[in-house]
TIDO-122337 format. One record per residue (C-alpha): residue in one letter; x, z, y; residue number from 0. Coordinates in nm, 4 decimals. Each point is the difference from the previous one (the first is absolute). Example, Ala and Ser with C-alpha at 12.3 -4.5 7.8 and 13.67 -1.06 7.14 Angstrom:
NODE,r,X,Z,Y,k
NODE,A,1.2300,0.7800,-0.4500,0
NODE,S,0.1370,-0.0660,0.3440,1
//
This chain:
NODE,r,X,Z,Y,k
NODE,M,16.6454,2.6116,11.3975,0
NODE,S,-0.3459,0.1806,-0.0608,1
NODE,A,-0.0126,0.3819,-0.0407,2
NODE,A,-0.1770,-0.0977,-0.3280,3
NODE,M,0.2976,-0.1814,-0.1372,4
NODE,V,0.2494,0.2525,0.1284,5
NODE,G,-0.2154,0.2695,-0.2011,6
NODE,F,0.0020,-0.2405,-0.3032,7
NODE,L,0.3613,-0.0597,0.0023,8
NODE,G,0.0540,0.3618,0.0380,9
NODE,L,-0.2115,0.0762,-0.3003,10
NODE,C,0.1961,-0.2693,-0.2035,11
NODE,L,0.3323,0.1667,0.0827,12
NODE,V,-0.1456,0.3377,-0.1138,13
NODE,M,-0.1074,-0.1632,-0.3301,14
NODE,T,0.3437,-0.1528,-0.0681,15
NODE,L,0.1833,0.3052,0.0709,16
NODE,T,-0.2287,0.2376,-0.1915,17
NODE,P,0.1632,-0.0140,-0.3923,18
NODE,G,-0.2135,-0.0494,-0.2523,19
NODE,L,-0.0550,-0.2142,-0.3297,20
NODE,D,0.1532,-0.3156,0.1716,21
NODE,T,0.2810,0.1982,0.1214,22
NODE,A,0.0756,0.1503,-0.3524,23
NODE,M,-0.0009,-0.3404,-0.1522,24
NODE,V,0.2194,-0.1731,0.2098,25
NODE,M,0.2443,0.2632,-0.0074,26
NODE,R,-0.0157,-0.0014,-0.3905,27
NODE,N,0.0891,-0.3406,-0.0133,28
NODE,A,0.2622,-0.0172,0.2480,29
NODE,L,0.1743,0.2727,-0.1456,30
NODE,R,-0.0418,-0.1404,-0.3557,31
NODE,R,0.0646,-0.4092,0.0889,32
NODE,G,0.1530,0.0032,0.3402,33
NODE,P,-0.1308,-0.0943,0.3567,34
NODE,G,-0.1454,-0.3242,-0.0877,35
NODE,A,-0.2230,0.1251,-0.2550,36
NODE,G,-0.1203,0.3265,0.2582,37
NODE,V,-0.0722,-0.3392,0.2479,38
NODE,L,-0.1922,-0.1742,-0.2497,39
NODE,T,-0.1901,0.3041,-0.0619,40
NODE,A,-0.0590,0.0592,0.3319,41
NODE,V,-0.1534,-0.3603,0.0474,42
NODE,G,-0.2136,0.0540,-0.3149,43
NODE,C,-0.1372,0.3185,0.1497,44
NODE,A,-0.0483,-0.1666,0.3281,45
NODE,L,-0.1792,-0.2770,-0.1270,46
NODE,G,-0.2328,0.2102,-0.2195,47
NODE,L,-0.0613,0.2244,0.3317,48
NODE,F,-0.0987,-0.3505,0.1672,49
NODE,V,-0.2617,-0.0597,-0.2836,50
NODE,H,-0.1685,0.3280,0.0627,51
NODE,A,-0.0193,-0.0654,0.3743,52
NODE,A,-0.0982,-0.3637,-0.0439,53
NODE,A,-0.2803,0.1315,-0.2386,54
NODE,V,-0.1349,0.2478,0.2794,55
NODE,A,0.0322,-0.2911,0.2410,56
NODE,L,-0.1940,-0.2399,-0.2210,57
NODE,G,-0.2935,0.2572,-0.1101,58
NODE,L,0.1097,-0.0208,-0.3503,59
NODE,A,0.1124,0.3842,-0.0093,60
NODE,A,-0.3830,0.0879,-0.0159,61
NODE,I,-0.0063,-0.1082,-0.3615,62
NODE,L,0.2616,0.2584,-0.1129,63
NODE,L,-0.1071,0.2651,0.2139,64
NODE,R,-0.3756,-0.0340,-0.0876,65
NODE,S,0.0844,0.0250,-0.3639,66
NODE,A,0.1315,0.3397,-0.1096,67
NODE,M,0.0895,-0.1212,-0.3299,68
NODE,I,0.1967,-0.2990,0.1347,69
NODE,F,0.1671,0.2456,0.2356,70
NODE,E,0.0851,0.2542,-0.2630,71
NODE,V,0.1346,-0.2921,-0.2354,72
NODE,V,0.2487,-0.1398,0.2747,73
NODE,R,0.1023,0.3484,0.0615,74
NODE,W,0.0771,0.0933,-0.3619,75
NODE,I,0.1748,-0.3268,-0.0363,76
NODE,G,0.2327,0.0777,0.2915,77
NODE,A,0.0515,0.3517,-0.1394,78
NODE,G,0.1069,-0.1731,-0.3245,79
NODE,V,0.2493,-0.2222,0.1511,80
NODE,L,0.1919,0.2521,0.1713,81
NODE,V,-0.0102,0.2632,-0.3088,82
NODE,V,0.1406,-0.3088,-0.2165,83
NODE,I,0.2547,-0.0922,0.2390,84
NODE,G,0.1021,0.3580,0.0678,85
NODE,A,0.0055,0.0637,-0.3886,86
NODE,L,0.2390,-0.3293,-0.0202,87
NODE,S,0.2584,0.1831,0.2505,88
NODE,L,-0.0212,0.3131,-0.1860,89
NODE,R,0.0943,-0.1876,-0.3404,90
NODE,A,0.2562,-0.1436,0.2115,91
NODE,A,0.1483,0.3323,0.1022,92
NODE,I,-0.0207,0.1446,-0.3568,93
NODE,T,0.1328,-0.2930,-0.1861,94
NODE,G,0.2033,-0.1820,0.2647,95
NODE,R,-0.1754,-0.3474,-0.1334,96
NODE,G,-0.1082,-0.2306,0.2881,97
NODE,I,0.2489,0.1153,0.2710,98
NODE,E,0.1348,-0.3284,0.1349,99
NODE,T,0.3495,-0.0239,0.1132,100
NODE,P,0.1531,-0.2305,0.2544,101
NODE,D,0.1449,-0.2429,-0.2294,102
NODE,L,-0.3618,-0.1518,-0.1144,103
NODE,D,-0.0226,-0.3353,-0.0583,104
NODE,A,-0.2088,-0.2461,0.2289,105
NODE,E,-0.3000,-0.0097,-0.2617,106
NODE,V,-0.0202,0.3766,-0.0343,107
NODE,V,-0.0045,0.0482,0.3723,108
NODE,R,-0.2607,-0.2750,0.0637,109
NODE,T,-0.2182,0.1793,-0.2593,110
NODE,S,0.0513,0.3422,0.1540,111
NODE,R,-0.0885,-0.1332,0.3431,112
NODE,R,-0.3476,-0.1332,-0.1128,113
NODE,S,-0.0619,0.3273,-0.1834,114
NODE,S,0.1063,0.1638,0.3318,115
NODE,F,-0.2893,-0.2095,0.2158,116
NODE,A,-0.2497,0.0309,-0.2671,117
NODE,Q,0.0241,0.3856,0.0015,118
NODE,G,-0.0270,0.0233,0.3720,119
NODE,L,-0.2969,-0.2387,-0.0240,120
NODE,L,-0.1935,0.1934,-0.2466,121
NODE,T,0.0801,0.3403,0.1567,122
NODE,N,-0.1884,-0.0929,0.3084,123
NODE,L,-0.2685,-0.2362,-0.1809,124
NODE,T,-0.1145,0.2846,-0.2083,125
NODE,N,-0.0336,0.2666,0.2782,126
NODE,P,-0.3509,-0.0188,0.1373,127
NODE,K,0.0838,0.2419,0.2334,128
NODE,A,0.1737,-0.2707,0.1996,129
NODE,T,-0.3650,-0.1510,0.0214,130
NODE,L,-0.1206,0.3070,0.1367,131
NODE,F,0.2707,0.0415,0.2464,132
NODE,F,-0.0543,-0.3438,0.1268,133
NODE,L,-0.4010,0.0300,0.0177,134
NODE,S,0.0391,0.3028,0.2274,135
NODE,A,0.3065,-0.1410,0.2122,136
NODE,L,-0.0791,-0.3645,0.0666,137
NODE,P,-0.3715,0.0296,0.1554,138
NODE,Q,0.1541,0.2134,0.2699,139
NODE,F,0.2289,-0.2922,0.1368,140
NODE,V,-0.2081,-0.2885,-0.0444,141
NODE,N,-0.2288,-0.0956,0.3302,142
NODE,P,-0.3581,0.0403,-0.1148,143
NODE,G,-0.1338,-0.2293,0.2898,144
NODE,S,0.1569,-0.2949,-0.1549,145
NODE,S,-0.1271,-0.0761,-0.3187,146
NODE,G,0.1444,-0.3459,-0.0239,147
NODE,Q,0.3515,0.1748,0.0372,148
NODE,A,-0.0574,0.3020,-0.2286,149
NODE,L,0.1541,-0.1594,-0.2872,150
NODE,P,0.3058,-0.1594,0.1295,151
NODE,Q,0.0807,0.3337,0.2021,152
NODE,A,-0.0439,0.2058,-0.3480,153
NODE,M,0.2127,-0.2459,-0.1793,154
NODE,S,0.2781,0.0251,0.2703,155
NODE,L,-0.0264,0.3788,0.0019,156
NODE,A,0.0438,-0.0533,-0.3959,157
NODE,V,0.3257,-0.2411,0.0502,158
NODE,I,0.1394,0.2553,0.2478,159
NODE,A,-0.0490,0.2986,-0.2626,160
NODE,A,0.1511,-0.1846,-0.2848,161
NODE,T,0.2963,-0.0894,0.2266,162
NODE,F,0.0752,0.3629,0.0969,163
NODE,S,-0.0294,0.0975,-0.3478,164
NODE,A,0.2433,-0.2944,-0.1314,165
NODE,V,0.2532,0.0790,0.2787,166
NODE,G,0.0033,0.3862,-0.0289,167
NODE,L,0.0126,-0.0290,-0.3863,168
NODE,S,0.2796,-0.2292,-0.0040,169
NODE,L,0.2118,0.2135,0.2230,170
NODE,V,-0.0614,0.2945,-0.2691,171
NODE,G,0.1209,-0.2536,-0.2710,172
NODE,L,0.2670,-0.1264,0.1793,173
NODE,L,0.1486,0.3899,0.0839,174
NODE,A,-0.1005,0.1055,-0.3159,175
NODE,G,0.1686,-0.3026,-0.2044,176
NODE,K,0.3382,0.0714,0.2138,177
NODE,A,-0.0310,0.3669,-0.1049,178
NODE,R,-0.0100,-0.1534,-0.3484,179
NODE,R,0.3645,-0.1344,0.0406,180
NODE,W,0.1251,0.3471,0.0806,181
NODE,L,-0.1699,0.1638,-0.3038,182
NODE,S,0.1111,-0.2646,-0.2479,183
NODE,S,0.0728,0.2039,-0.3183,184
NODE,V,-0.2433,-0.0238,-0.2820,185
NODE,R,-0.0260,0.3626,0.0172,186
NODE,T,-0.1052,0.0100,0.3290,187
NODE,H,-0.2499,-0.2922,-0.0402,188
NODE,R,-0.1416,0.2235,-0.2899,189
NODE,I,-0.0863,0.2681,0.2415,190
NODE,Q,-0.1409,-0.2407,0.2598,191
NODE,E,-0.2261,-0.1356,-0.2891,192
NODE,G,-0.1225,0.3475,-0.0871,193
NODE,V,-0.0661,0.1080,0.3448,194
NODE,M,-0.1982,-0.3304,0.0646,195
NODE,G,-0.1550,0.0069,-0.3223,196
NODE,T,-0.1223,0.3388,0.0540,197
NODE,V,-0.1177,-0.0866,0.3477,198
NODE,L,-0.1906,-0.3286,-0.1022,199
NODE,V,-0.1862,0.2013,-0.2907,200
NODE,G,-0.0936,0.2729,0.2347,201
NODE,L,-0.1523,-0.2423,0.2390,202
NODE,G,-0.1689,-0.1866,-0.2724,203
NODE,I,-0.1640,0.3204,-0.1132,204
NODE,K,-0.0952,0.1105,0.3384,205
NODE,V,-0.1435,-0.3484,0.0475,206
NODE,A,-0.2156,0.0560,-0.3039,207
NODE,L,-0.1207,0.3597,0.0913,208
NODE,D,-0.0375,-0.0713,0.3716,209
NODE,R,-0.3934,-0.0655,0.0753,210
NODE,P,-0.0799,-0.2832,0.2635,211
//
């Protein structure tokens, strides 16, 4: 294994272990809906991350980065998604509405899982800073002397980064989902919703205020 690949794997590991928007969303859905929802949120996040990495690899990210207006629109959409989801959690904490219990019927479970995947995907798709990260990282690990291999190399690195994200966040979702079983009272769930809702709204505001 080359030194460059070792370096990229280390970078992916650090990125996976650093808590961020993805981690908060996975924990929120795992605590609210169980480990399955946490894992599906993780998969959605990883897919969104792969889209950003693939866009950089294909050179499409230049469209986003050359247009300050498009960048700002995407950034504000991402902030809005976080604030809305956080606000829904706060509403559930205050009213108790929307807090699922283990005896859900199959259709409700399927709907909540689809929602979890979509939330994870949107969290990353609307985070243009993921594009900035890959734009700065991927070129450092692609061999500039082999132009014909540059795209396959970059796409392979994108797959590796997404795999790290999926595995790491899935473990977070599973652990948080198991903790949910120990904290099964409605009162505890409402506290969890309040905490996670506050975190997500705060992250959404931070994303909106942060400058690229």
